[in-house]
C-alpha positions as CSV (number, residue, x, y, z in Angstrom):
1,M,-92.5,-20.2,10.3
2,E,-89.7,-19.2,13.0
3,N,-87.7,-22.5,11.8
4,Q,-87.7,-21.6,8.3
5,S,-86.5,-17.9,9.0
6,E,-83.8,-19.2,11.3
7,N,-82.7,-22.1,8.3
8,Q,-82.7,-19.0,6.0
9,F,-80.0,-17.1,7.8
10,K,-77.9,-20.0,8.9
11,V,-74.0,-19.5,8.1
12,P,-72.7,-22.5,6.1
13,K,-69.9,-24.1,7.7
14,K,-66.4,-23.7,6.3
15,T,-64.3,-26.5,5.0
16,F,-60.6,-27.2,5.9
17,L,-59.4,-25.5,2.8
18,Q,-61.0,-22.4,3.5
19,S,-59.6,-22.3,7.1
20,T,-57.0,-20.1,8.0
21,T,-54.4,-22.7,8.7
22,A,-54.9,-24.0,5.3
23,K,-54.0,-20.8,3.7
24,M,-51.1,-20.6,6.2
25,I,-49.7,-23.8,5.0
26,M,-50.4,-23.0,1.4
27,V,-48.6,-19.6,1.5
28,G,-45.4,-21.9,3.2
29,V,-45.4,-24.2,0.5
30,L,-45.3,-21.8,-2.3
31,T,-42.7,-19.8,-0.3
32,L,-40.6,-23.2,-0.3
33,V,-41.1,-23.6,-4.1
34,L,-39.7,-20.1,-4.6
35,L,-36.9,-20.5,-2.8
36,I,-35.7,-23.2,-5.1
37,P,-35.2,-21.0,-8.4
38,L,-33.6,-18.3,-5.9
39,N,-31.3,-20.6,-4.3
40,L,-30.0,-21.7,-7.9
41,V,-29.8,-18.2,-8.9
42,Q,-27.6,-17.3,-5.8
43,N,-25.5,-20.4,-6.4
44,L,-25.0,-19.1,-10.1
45,I,-24.0,-15.8,-8.8
46,Q,-21.5,-17.1,-6.3
47,E,-19.9,-19.2,-8.6
48,R,-19.4,-16.3,-11.2
49,S,-18.0,-14.1,-8.5
50,I,-15.5,-16.9,-7.4
51,R,-14.5,-17.3,-11.2
52,K,-14.1,-13.8,-11.8
53,D,-11.8,-13.2,-8.4
54,D,-9.9,-16.2,-9.7
55,V,-9.3,-14.9,-13.3
56,I,-8.3,-11.2,-12.2
57,K,-6.0,-12.7,-9.7
58,K,-4.5,-14.7,-12.3
59,E,-4.2,-11.7,-14.6
60,T,-3.0,-9.3,-12.0
61,Q,-0.3,-11.5,-11.1
62,T,1.4,-11.8,-14.5
63,W,0.6,-8.3,-15.4
64,G,1.5,-6.4,-12.1
65,E,-0.2,-6.0,-8.6
66,N,-1.2,-3.2,-6.2
67,I,1.8,-0.6,-6.1
68,H,3.1,0.7,-2.9
69,F,6.0,2.9,-2.8
70,M,8.3,4.4,-0.1
71,G,11.7,6.0,-1.0
72,P,14.5,7.2,-1.6
73,I,16.2,6.5,2.2
74,L,20.1,7.3,3.0
75,K,21.3,4.1,4.7
76,V,24.3,5.1,6.4
77,P,26.8,2.5,8.5
78,V,27.2,3.6,12.3
79,K,29.5,2.5,14.6
80,T,27.9,1.5,17.9
81,Y,29.6,0.0,21.3
82,T,28.3,-2.2,24.1
83,E,29.8,-2.6,27.4
84,T,30.1,-5.9,29.1
85,E,31.3,-6.3,32.8
86,V,33.7,-9.5,33.1
87,Y,34.8,-10.9,36.4
88,D,38.2,-12.4,36.7
89,E,38.0,-15.2,39.1
90,Q,42.0,-15.3,39.4
91,T,42.6,-11.8,40.4
92,K,39.0,-11.2,42.0
93,T,38.4,-8.1,40.0
94,K,36.1,-6.6,37.6
95,S,36.6,-5.0,34.5
96,I,34.5,-3.3,31.4
97,Q,34.8,-4.7,28.0
98,K,33.8,-2.5,25.1
99,Q,32.8,-4.1,21.8
100,E,32.3,-2.6,18.6
101,E,29.2,-3.3,16.5
102,L,27.8,-2.2,13.0
103,T,24.4,-0.8,12.6
104,Y,22.5,1.7,10.2
105,A,21.2,5.0,10.6
106,Y,18.4,5.7,8.0
107,F,17.6,9.5,6.8
108,F,14.3,10.5,4.9
109,P,14.5,13.5,2.4
110,E,14.0,16.8,3.3
111,T,11.8,17.8,0.2
112,L,10.1,14.9,-1.8
113,Q,7.9,15.5,-4.7
114,H,6.2,12.4,-6.5
115,T,4.7,13.2,-9.7
116,T,2.8,10.1,-11.5
117,E,1.4,9.6,-14.8
118,I,-1.2,6.7,-15.0
119,E,-2.4,5.1,-18.2
120,K,-5.4,2.8,-17.7
121,V,-5.0,-0.4,-20.1
122,D,-8.4,-1.8,-21.5
123,Q,-6.9,-4.2,-24.0
124,L,-6.3,-6.9,-21.0
125,K,-9.4,-8.8,-21.4
126,R,-10.4,-12.4,-20.4
127,G,-13.8,-13.9,-21.5
128,I,-16.4,-11.6,-19.9
129,Y,-13.8,-10.5,-17.2
130,K,-12.1,-7.2,-17.4
131,P,-9.2,-6.5,-14.6
132,I,-8.2,-2.9,-13.4
133,V,-4.8,-2.6,-14.9
134,F,-2.7,0.5,-15.9
135,K,0.9,1.8,-16.5
136,A,2.2,4.3,-14.1
137,N,5.3,6.4,-14.9
138,L,6.6,7.6,-11.5
139,L,8.9,10.6,-11.0
140,A,10.4,11.0,-7.3
141,K,12.5,14.3,-7.0
142,G,13.8,16.0,-3.9
143,N,17.0,16.5,-1.6
144,F,18.5,15.4,1.4
145,S,19.6,17.9,3.7
146,S,19.7,19.1,7.2
147,L,20.4,15.6,8.6
148,D,20.2,15.6,12.4
149,L,22.7,13.7,14.0
150,Q,21.9,14.5,17.6
151,K,18.7,12.8,17.4
152,L,20.3,9.8,17.0
153,D,22.5,10.0,19.9
154,C,25.7,8.8,17.8
155,K,29.0,10.5,17.4
156,P,30.0,12.2,14.0
157,E,33.4,10.4,14.0
158,D,31.3,7.0,14.5
159,I,29.1,7.6,10.8
160,L,30.9,6.1,8.1
161,W,29.7,8.5,5.3
162,D,32.2,6.7,2.8
163,K,29.9,3.6,2.8
164,T,26.4,5.1,2.4
165,S,24.0,3.8,0.1
166,V,20.4,4.4,-1.1
167,I,17.4,2.4,-0.6
168,V,13.8,2.0,-2.1
169,K,11.1,0.0,-0.7
170,T,8.2,-1.0,-3.2
171,T,6.0,-4.0,-3.9
172,D,5.9,-6.4,-6.7
173,L,9.4,-6.1,-8.5
174,K,8.2,-7.8,-11.2
175,S,5.9,-5.3,-12.5
176,I,8.9,-2.3,-13.1
177,K,9.4,-2.0,-16.5
178,S,12.2,0.6,-16.5
179,D,16.1,0.6,-15.8
180,L,16.5,1.6,-12.0
181,K,18.9,4.3,-11.8
182,I,18.9,7.5,-9.1
183,T,20.6,10.6,-9.7
184,L,22.2,11.9,-6.4
185,N,24.0,15.0,-6.4
186,N,25.1,14.7,-10.5
187,S,26.1,11.1,-9.8
188,Q,24.1,8.4,-11.1
189,L,23.6,5.0,-9.1
190,T,22.0,1.7,-10.0
191,L,19.4,0.0,-7.9
192,E,19.4,-3.4,-7.4
193,A,17.2,-5.9,-5.3
194,N,18.8,-7.1,-2.2
195,A,18.1,-9.9,0.5
196,D,16.6,-7.1,3.1
197,S,12.9,-7.6,1.7
198,D,10.3,-8.2,4.5
199,A,6.7,-9.8,4.1
200,Y,5.5,-6.8,2.7
201,F,8.3,-4.7,0.8
202,D,11.1,-5.5,-1.5
203,V,14.3,-3.7,-1.0
204,L,16.3,-1.9,-4.1
205,E,19.7,-0.6,-3.0
206,T,22.5,1.1,-4.6
207,E,26.1,0.4,-4.7
208,T,28.0,2.1,-1.7
209,F,29.7,5.7,-2.3
210,S,30.9,8.5,-0.3
211,Y,28.4,10.9,0.9
212,Q,28.8,14.5,1.7
213,P,26.7,15.6,4.8
214,D,27.5,19.2,4.5
215,V,25.9,20.1,1.3
216,T,22.3,19.8,-0.3
217,N,22.1,16.8,-2.2
218,P,19.2,16.5,-4.9
219,F,18.1,13.5,-6.4
220,Q,15.9,12.0,-9.0
221,L,14.5,8.8,-9.6
222,N,12.1,7.4,-12.5
223,I,10.4,4.2,-12.5
224,Q,7.9,2.5,-14.8
225,Y,5.3,0.2,-13.3
226,N,2.6,-2.2,-14.6
227,G,0.1,-2.1,-12.0
228,S,-3.3,-3.0,-10.9
229,N,-6.3,-1.8,-8.7
230,S,-4.2,0.8,-6.7
231,I,-1.1,2.9,-6.2
232,E,0.2,4.3,-2.9
233,F,2.8,6.2,-1.4
234,I,4.3,6.8,2.2
235,P,5.2,10.5,2.6
236,I,8.6,10.3,4.0
237,G,9.8,13.6,3.1
238,K,9.7,16.4,5.8
239,T,7.5,18.2,3.2
240,T,6.1,15.6,0.7
241,A,4.1,16.6,-2.5
242,T,2.5,14.1,-4.6
243,S,0.4,14.5,-7.8
244,I,-1.3,12.1,-10.0
245,D,-2.7,12.3,-13.4
246,A,-4.7,9.5,-15.0
247,N,-6.8,8.6,-17.8
248,W,-9.5,7.3,-15.4
249,S,-13.2,8.7,-14.7
250,S,-14.0,7.0,-11.6
251,P,-11.2,7.1,-9.0
252,S,-11.4,5.8,-5.4
253,F,-9.3,8.1,-3.0
254,T,-8.0,6.0,0.2
255,G,-5.5,6.5,2.6
256,T,-4.9,8.8,5.6
257,F,-4.7,11.9,3.9
258,A,-7.4,13.7,1.8
259,S,-6.2,15.3,-1.6
260,N,-6.4,19.0,-2.4
261,D,-10.0,19.8,-3.0
262,S,-9.0,23.3,-4.9
263,T,-6.9,21.3,-7.4
264,K,-9.0,18.0,-7.6
265,K,-10.6,17.5,-11.0
266,I,-12.4,14.8,-12.1
267,T,-14.0,14.6,-15.7
268,A,-15.7,12.1,-17.8
269,E,-12.3,11.1,-19.2
270,N,-9.4,11.9,-16.8
271,F,-8.6,12.9,-13.4
272,H,-6.2,15.3,-11.5
273,A,-5.2,15.1,-7.6
274,D,-2.8,16.5,-5.5
275,W,-1.5,16.0,-2.1
276,K,1.0,17.9,0.4
277,I,2.0,16.3,3.8
278,I,4.4,17.7,6.3
279,H,6.4,16.0,8.9
280,V,4.3,16.9,11.9
281,N,1.2,15.1,10.0
282,R,3.0,11.7,10.3
283,P,3.8,9.3,13.3
284,F,7.4,8.6,12.6
285,S,10.5,11.0,12.7
286,Q,13.0,11.9,9.8
287,Q,15.7,9.4,10.9
288,Y,16.2,6.5,12.9
289,L,18.8,4.2,13.8
290,G,18.3,0.4,13.6
291,Q,15.0,-0.9,12.8
292,S,12.6,0.7,10.8
293,Q,9.8,2.7,12.3
294,I,7.2,2.0,9.4
């Protein structure tokens, strides 16, 4: 009777398939099987992403790329002098030779106002891809006054005011769609590309003219662009005011300075934003001699 009772409550022995090890192996196999379609989907997403970037890059290169604007800036030739000590072997004497060289002084505006209207272009589309492109109408106006020559450490007689020019630095010249003329003190000057471009900025420069430093010189410049993704300004005015209006419902504001919260307005159809920057907010001065600070 005791043997029968023991046999009745005896736990049956587990097979290998019922073991914990077998279950872990099965879970591992199922995970590997499921990773195959996941990997295929990831490859497809990566391929589409690369294709998208390639198509958008080609379209924006022909339409117009990011816009970066700095100007206008006064460019004035300045005479500078270097002194070299020369030793004469015959007379055993030393003399100082003075050599004249020509460099340039650059002056930023006293006041500068950017007023920009941006129109988003929805017609440009390639297949399923739609690049972010726009047309921009930029108006820059202000004045040059209070040119501080003492900070440049040069004499007034060494400044060649009669050979002054105005320069504008910007990116992607092929995206400009308007004639480039700047009005300065009621005189109209034509901007043309020159060879002073660097790795980032292209340079536009007017013909030389005679500048009057003792009066306020107002200016006005209008440029129309085809651009993509972004438009940026460098606040070179002693006081710089910038405003943007666009038919864009989801703008992204970047840069060092925040827009004015009290005037910023974003709706389902457009947005408006303002900035005001004064000279103490920036890490560069109003004038410099020789190489650019920015």
